[in-house]
N, C-alpha and C positions, 0 to 999 in steps of 0.2 A: 572647351576647344578642341577641333578635329584634329583626331587622331592622338588624343590625349589619354595615356591608360595607366591606371593607379588604383590598387587596392591594398586592404590591412592585409598583415603579415597572417598567410594562412596556417600557421602554427599556433597560432592564439585557441583556436575552437579546442583542438584537441589536449592544449594545456590546462585548459580550464576545466575540459571533461574530465583528465586525469587527477587533476587536484580534487574535484568533487568524489570522483568515485573513491580515491585516498581518503579522504576524511570518512566516506561511510565505512569502510571496512575497518578504520582505526577504532569507530564507534562499535562495530562487531567484536573487535578484539576486546574492547573494554567490558564489553557486556559477558564476554566468554572468560574474562581474567575476574570479573565480579564473582561469577559464579562458582570458577574454581576454588576462588578464595574461601568462599562460605560452604563448599561443600566436604562434610570429613573425608581422610585420606581412605578411610575404610569404611565399605557398606557392606553389611551382614545379611541383608533380607532383602529377598524380591522388592518388597514394599519400597524399600530403603533405595534402591535403583529407580522403583518409579516415580518416589517423589523426586528424587535428581532430576529425571528426565522432566519431570513436570516444571522444576523449576525454571531450566534450560529453556526450556520450549517458551514458557511462561516471558522470561526477560527477552528473547528474542522477537515474540510476537510484539511485546510493548516499545521494543527499540523500532522495529521495522514499521511498525502504525506511524509511528511519528516521523519517520523518513520518509514514507506516501505521501503524508499530508505535507511535508516541507517541497516535495519536488513537484506539487501542484499550487503551491504559493505564488507563483507567477511573478517572482523577482525580475525586475528587466534585464539586470546585469547577467544574472544566470541563463535566462532565455534568449538573450542576444549572443551568448557566445557558445552555449551547449546546445539550444535549440529545443522548440516545444515538442519536436516529432521526437527525439532522442528520450526527454525527461516523460513523456506521454507512454513511450513503451517501457523503458524502466518501471514505471507506476503499475502499468499492467501487468507485465511479469513478476514484479516484486508483489504484488497483490494477492497472487497465486499463492506464492509460497508463504505470505504472511498469515493466508486461512489455514494453509496446512499445518503449519507450527501452532495454532490456535488450537487445531481439533487433536493434535497431540498432545497438547497441554490438558484440554477439558479429559480425554479418555486417558493420559496417564495418572490426573488427580483421583478422578474415580476410581480406577481399578487398584491403585495403592493403599487409599485409604480404605476401600471395601476389605481389602487383603488384610490391613492391620485390626478392623474392628471386627473382623470375620463374619461381615455379613454380606448379602447380596448385592449387585450393582444397584438395582434397581432400588434397594433399601438405603443405601448411601447416598444417592443422586436425592432422595428425598429428605435425607438429615443435612445434607449440604446446602439446598434450598431453603430449608425452615429454620436452619439454626445458626450458620454462619454468615455474619454481615457482611454482606455488600455482593455477596455470590449470586442473589438474584439478579441485582442491577447486571453484573459480570455476564450472566447467562442472557438477558437481554440484549447488550453489547454482543455476544456471541451470535446471536440469531440475526441481529440487524447487519452484520458484517458478511455472514453465509449469504445472506438474501441478496446483500449489495453484489457479492461475488457472482452467484448464480446468475443475476440480471445482467452482469459484464460479458457473459459468454455469447459470442457472437451471433450464433443462431437467436438466441433468446432476446438479445437487443434488437435485433432485427423484426421479432415478432411483438416485443411490445412498444416501438418505437423511442425516436430520440428522446422527446419530451417527457413521456414515463421515466425512461432510464435516468434522464438528468434529474428528474426530483427524486426520485429514489437514492439516487448516488449522494445527494445531498445528507442523506441520514448518516452516511461515512463518519460525519464529525459528531453525531449523537454516540455512534459506537464507539468511536475513540475515547471521547469523554469519559464514558462510562466504565470503558477499560481502564482509565487513567484513574479513576477513582477507586477501582477492585484491587489495582498494583500497591498504591499506597496503605489502603486499610487491611488488607489479605498478604502483601507480598513479604515474606520473610527477610529480604535483602534491604527493604525500605522500612518495616517498623522498628527493628532493632539497630538501625545503623543511621542515626540522623544526617552523616554527611553523603552517605550516598543517596538518602530520601531528597537534600537538598540539591544534588547534581541532579537527578532525575526531574524534580519540579522546575529546575532553571532549563533543563533541555525544552520540555513540553512549553515553558512559558515563552522562549524564544522562537520556537516555531510557531506558537498562536501569534505573537506580534507580527511574525513575516507573513503569515497568511493574512491576518487583518491588515498591515500595510498594501501587499500586493493584491487582493481582491476587493477591498473596501475604501481605505483611504487613498491610494493613488488614483483610483477611477474617479473618486467624488471630487479628488482638487482637480484632475484634469477638467473635468465636466464643468468647473466653476469656473475655470480659466479659458478654455476652447470653445464654449457654449454651441456644441456641435447641434445643428439641426439640418432635417433633410431638405435639400436645395431640388431634388427631380429623381423622377423612377421613369427608366429606359426600358421597354422590350428591346432584348437582342434577339438576334438568329439562333436556334437551337434551343428556344424554349427559356434561355437566361433572361436575368432581370438584372439591371445595373442600378444601384441605388448611389446618388451624387450627394455628398454631404459636405457641406460648407462650415466655416468657423474662423476662430483668430489663433493668431499665433500658432498655426499648426508645424510651421516649422522647428518649433522645441520639442516636438513627439520623436524628432530624428528618426522618421519613417523612411524605409527603403523600398524600391522594386522588389517584388517576390515576397514581400512579408504579409502577415494578416492582422485584423484586428478581431475581439469579439465585441460584438454590438448588441447592445440593448435598446429597442425603441420605446420610448415612453409613451406607449398609447395601450386604449383598452385592449386586453387580451393577449399584449406583447409584454408588456414592462418588467414582468416576472422571469423571463426568458433572455439568455443571451447566447448567442451564435456565431460560429468564426466566419468571417466575411474576408476572402483575399482582396489587394489589391490590384485593380484591373488596368489602372493609368499611373505613371509617376505621380508621387505625391507632390503637391504644390503647398506653398504658405497658404493658403486659403480654401483648399478644396481637396476631398479624397474621392475616388469612384472605387466603389466596390461591385462585384457581379457574381451571382451565384445562380446554380440552377435548382430550379425549386424541385424539391423531394420529400418534402413533409407539409403539416396543414401550417407551420409558423412560415416557412419560406414562400410557399404557396399564396400567403394573404399578404406578401411585400406591395403587389399592386395596388392594394387599398391604400397603403400610406398616403400620407396629407403632405405635401410640401410644408416645412417649419415644425413638424414633429420633432420634438426634443431627443437628442440621441448619446447613450452613455457608452463610452469607449474604453475598452481596457485593450492595450499594445503598446506599440507594434510588437508581433511574435514572428518568430520564425528567422532561419538562418540561410533560405534560398536566395541568397543575396549575391551582388557582385564582390564581396570581401573575399567569399570563398574562392574566387578565380585565381588561377595560377599561369594561364597561358593568354597570348593576344587573341588567338582564334578561338570562338566560342560557338558552339552548337546547343540548340534549344530541341527539346522532343517533348512535345504535348500531345496527350491523350483526351479525347472529349473536354469536358470543362475543365481540366487541368491546364488548359489555354490562359486561363484568368492571370497566374503570377507571371506566367512566361510572357504575357501580351505586354505587362509593364517594362520587364527585363529588356525587351527586345525595342523597347523605346527608347532606356536609357542607358544601357551599357556602352560606356565607352568604347567605341571600336573604329578602326578605320574600314574604308569601303571594300568590301571582299572578304571581311574577316568573321561576320555574322552570318548563320545559318537557322533556320526553322525550320523543323519537320513537324507538322501538323496532322495526325492522324482523327478522323471520323468514320462513322459508319454511314453518311449520306452527306450529300451537298447541305441540304438543309439545317444541319448539325453545326456547320462551320461558323461558329461566332466569332465578331470583330474580323471577318475575312475583307471588309473594304478598309477598315484601318490598319491591317498587317499591310495590305496591297501597297497601301499609300505610304507607310513607314518604312517598308524595302525600297521603294523607289528613292524617298529621299536620304537613305542612308547608304544605299549600295549595299543592302544584305540580300538575302536569299530567302524564299519562301517556299516549300515544298509541301504540296498537300496530297497526302495518302488517304482517298476517300474509298470505303467498301470494308467488307471483312476482313479479319486479321489473316486470312487463309488465302484470300484472293491475291491471283498476281499481280505483282506491283504496288501490295498493300502491306508487305510483310517488312516485319523490324528486325529479321534476324542477322547475324554478323555480317554475311556475305551482301545483303541489301543495304545494310547501314555503310561498309565500305565503300558499294557502287556509289552511293548517292551524295558521300563525302568522303573524296580520294585521300586527304592528308586527315582523316578522323583521330589518329594518335595525338595529332597535334592540337587537338582541340580539348578545352574543357568542356562537358557535357552536363546541362542542368534537364533534368527529367522529372515531368508533372505529370500523373497521369492514375488511373484507376491501379489499387495495389497491384494486382496480377501484371498490367501490363509493364508496371515499374520494375516487377521482378524480372518479366521476360527481357525487357530492353536492358537492364542492368546486364544480365547474364552474357546476352549478344554483344554488350560492348566489351567486356572483358575477353570474352572469346577473339574479340577484332583487335585486341592487344592493348585497348584503353586502360590503362593504370586506375586502380580503384580511387585513389587520391584526386582524380580528374573527373570522378562522377559525383555529381550532386545532387540529392534527391530528398525530398521529406516522404515518410511514411509513418502514419500513427498507428499502423497494426504491428501488434507483439510478433517477434522473430517466428518464422514457421519451418526451421532447417528441420532436418533429420535429427539432429543431435538435440535441438532443443524439444523439439515434439516428445522425444524419449525422455529427456530431462523432467518435463513438466507432467508428462503421463506417471511418471516413477513417484514424483512428489505427490500428485493426487491420490495415487494409489495407497501410498504409506498413512494419509489422513483417512482415508476410507477404509483400511484394514485396521488402524487404531481403533475406530468407531465399532467397527463390526465386531473386534475381539472384546472389547465392553458390552455391548447389547448381547452378544451370544453368550455370557457368562450372567446373564440377569437372573436366572432361574437356580444358578449355583451358590451354595452356602459355604463358609470356609467351614470348616469341622473346628470345633473349640479344641478338639485334641491334636491341633496341629501343633506340638508342643516343640518341635525344631525350630520353628520360624519364630515364635513368640519369645521363647528363651534366647533367640540369637536376636531378636529386636530389643529386648529390655537391655541388651548390653551394647545395642549400636551406637556409633559414633554419633555426639550430637544429645545422648541422656546420660546423666550420671548413673552409675553401676553400684547397684548393689546385690549380693548373693540372692538370685529368685529361690534357693533352698531355704526353708525356715531353718532357723537356728533351734536347739534342742530346747524342746518347752516343758513343761510341768504336762502331767499326763491327762490333767483335765482340761488343757487348752488344744485350740483346733487353729491352725493357719491356713487360710483359702486366699491363693493367689487371682488376682482379679483378672480382667483381660487388658490385653494392650491397646491404647487407647491413642491414635494418631492424630494429633494436632496439626495446625499449620505449620508449626515450627520443627518439632520433634514428636517422641512418644512420650505416653506417661502409664504408669503400669504402678498398682499398690497392692498388699496382700493384707488381708482383715483376720486380725488375732480375735478368737473368740473363747471366752470360759463361762460354761455352764450356759451357753447360749447366748451369751452376752457380749457386745462388742467392747474390748478393754482396750485395744491397741490398734493403730495403723501403720504399717511399714510401706517406704517408698521403695519400689524398687527401679523404676526408671523416673526420672525427671528432665526437663529440657537443661541442657546445659551446652547449647551450640557454640556459644562464647560468655564474654563476662557480663554482658546485660542479661541474658537468660539464665546463667546461674545464680546472678544476684535476685532476680524475680523468684526462682525455684526456693532460693536461701528464705525468702521473705514469706513466701505464700503456705510452704509446705507446713512448718509448726502450725500456722493460724488453721489449715482446712484440718490437721490432725486434731488439734484441740476440738473444735466445732463438732466433728465426727463421733469422738468418744462422748462428748457431753450429750450431743442428740441420741447416740446409739443406734445411728442408721447414716445414709449417705446423704442425709438432707443438709447440706452446708451452703452457707452465702457464699456468692461470688467475691474472693479478694478483689479489691481496686486495684488496677493495672495486670492482673494476672487472670482475665477472663478464659481464656482458652485452656489453661494449667487447670483452673478450677472446675471448669466443665470435664473436662478428662477426669481429673481426679474423683471426681463424684461417681462418673459411669464407672470407671475401673473399680472402684470400691463396691458400687451397686452390683456388678456383676460378681465380685468375691460373695457376696453376702445371699446371692441368689443362688449360689453353687452348694449353699451350705447341705448336708444332707438331712433328710426328714427324722425327726426324732421319735 
């Protein structure tokens, strides 16, 4: 209807976004509470502090990893109200902190275990990989996630290309799955607490189900219903390519101008890749048109598509739609191929004559895509099109605050939609704000992480923390903790989370010798024993420190310690069988006892 103007309430987007962020931070708080509840109130040694840091960073890494996967699950309701651009930025920024937390976790574990066992960090790494179940798989997961993070750096991503980056990024799922297995098999908070373990499994299971629905089930069901096929390929000005797709019941997709789909063309050499394509015309119940500028081998090969080729479409995605509009007057600002979604909006936005203006900036006349269509739409709708052709610094081609105010006199009364390369989006947004346009009236989609000064400093500090943690660990590879570090060892023997016995031997007959073994750090706490020798023969073993973090660990210690003591006395050595259900305690018991026996003076 001419002059009809309606839009969805603009507060929906921030409300949903706020709710999503609140739920994420509640999860962070829950993780912090879990860590605090299981951390002893008093930590006695540097190794204890290292273990506490390792637990906290490990929990945060596990939680952040599942949140990052959830952000990219492509759930339609969240995508529609929050926006793919915002979700992608959160994913990119969160990924940096997740990798940093993971590096801190690894460094803290290696350092604190080496400190407790009084060995070099290199030796401790070898012990962890060879003797601790699940650590080797966790190391593979860490290598995968660090590799994915490195290839996501903007310069590296450009060098390797989108296709290689996309395939490598799929390994994230493998890394998260391996890390999840490590958490359940080695995480103190999950091994000894069935309720916490069940909640963690439920969290990962829920996200896995959402991921399967958004990325697999929904696109396949949509493909079966809509039966999308390529209807035609059109070469546009500016080297752009338009792909027309037809199908059944496309109205049920609820696609809007300004949105995009991820298309997968089921033909040889293309079926295994999906790429984002923006709608360049208002969608109809039977036909969709997408336009893209070739920048890689995949998009360049689109000219070879044959009509009738089957298409799998995921979407629609994006919030650069009429629903974000607040005012009757609208200004569209396009740069380069950014004209694609704005061309669809220019066709479909409900406005009265004189209320719609499009500014289209390009370097050359030949790059003006859709010029004929735009001129015709402007005539039919009573809209205005302004072409700015040339370099950004050229007179008459600038998009600074003064130029924008001169081109659109009542600029502050407009909703402004911007779609262009990232640098131009940033410059235009800044110019609009200087011209007095409120931020709530500026609508854009940017998939690049924030690049503000504060953001750069924060990211640099986080990365520096991770690098410093690794450097500190590997710088001490050749340093061996001395067995005579009695202060740390004695304090560790009485650290919270271990049962305490007096490390000083009781008065014994003159023919008996008491030898104190080394403190052995397990995944959960510490174990230390003393060997009692008479005439060079082992006659008793006294437990100086056993796991007692909670009721479950105390129960295991009470069950395992008498069995291990009997076997050691019977064999006269540290060769004892592992007690079922107390693997770590048994191994640490034997190692501490062997260290005590090895310290006996020569006869």
